[in-house]
C-alpha positions, 0 to 999 in steps of 0.5 A: 797240510796234506801228505800229497803237498809234501810229496809234490815238494820232494818230487818237483822241488827237491827232485828225490828219486822215485824210490825215495818218494815211495818210501816217504809216502809209505812212511807217512801213510803208515803213521796216519793209519797209526794215528787213526787207530790209536788216537782216532785222528788223521790230523798230522798237525795236532801231533806232539812228541808223545804221539811219535814216541808211541808210534816208535814203541809200536814199531819196536813191538812189531819187530822193525829194525832200528835202521827202519825206525830211524828212516821212518822218523826221519821222514816225519822230521822232513814232513814237519820241517816242511810244514813249519816252512809253510807256516802250519807249525811253529815247532817240529814235534819229531825233532827231540824224539829219542830213537833206538840205537842202530846196530852197527853192521859192517858193509858186506863185501866179496873177496877179491879173488872170487870177483877175479874168478867172476871176470876171468873164468865165468863164461858169459853168453856171446849175445846181447844179454851176455855182453850187457850182463857182464858190463853191468857187473863190471860197472858196478864193481869198477865204479861203486855206483848204486843200482839206481845210478846204473839204471839212470845212465844214458848213452850220452853219459859216457865220456870217451874223451876224458874217460869218465861216466856221469852219474846222477846220485841222491838228491839229483846230484851229478858226479863224474867217475873215472873209468879204465881203458879196458872198461871204456873199450867194453862199454864201446863194444856193448854200445855197438852191439846195442845199436845193432839189436835195437832200432828204437832208442830211448837213450838209456844205456841198459835195455831189456832183450826186447828193447825196453828200459832195464828195471831194478829187479832185472839188475838184481837178478843178473847180479845174483845169478852171476855172483852165485857162481863164485860165492856162497855169501847170502849178500849177492845184490848190486850193493855187495859190489859197491861195498866190494869196490870201496873195500878193495880200493881202500885196502890197496892204498886208495885215498879215503876222500877220493873214495868218498867222491867216487861213491857220492857220499856227502859225509866222510863218516859214511865212507869211513865204515870201510876202514874196518875191513881194511884194518881187519885185512891188515891184521891178517897180513900181519899175523901171517907175515910177522914173526911175532904176529901170532 
């Protein structure tokens, strides 16, 4: 049983994203290095829960966050579960390992007024890049889609007839996200400009100024550049817009289950973290508006 066998499984059968596959591979290689240095073996199948606990201790001493440790052990659990299915193991040595508690950090979002300034007051260049960058920001904030989902968008994923966008999320699961008339109009305008600028068409919605497929770092830099104009927050990446979408919709009376479906969360618990921010806002409104609020 090798790492590559498992990687091929999650790549071709589970159809995990490239980023997820790289993370799994890195985690398994790190554990293999630990086994080699600590126990003078690289045999994954000879491992018991004591080896894994020792790795957790090592990770903690190296100041890894609890969230990171949970992800790495989750990788091991998946690897050993696959090994069981293949008949190499009877028991999963990672199944009963006790993990460090995660620090519950609330999703960081950007104030509604600041984002309104971004789209109403900030000047975007009137060229391909300027039109593209504004649309990227609008899509991330208006739909709550992930950066990877944005990069996976094809022109054919825009459904003008029923005003939806089809995105492919985690686990290669597809979902439809509704869009407004204004957003659809801006998408159509962008596609016209895109068609005039590039003769060779890969089909991917967002392209670089040279016509290549847009890449993750470019999206991050675009979002950070423009958010820096309206907020001093340290969190200025694409995920801040996803959090802002969910928080603002919920705060304005949106249905939690509907938000879950739009975000592509498999569990409602993952969406419920946004209720904290809504309650916080509600308390602030109460304190300002109610005579006994103070």
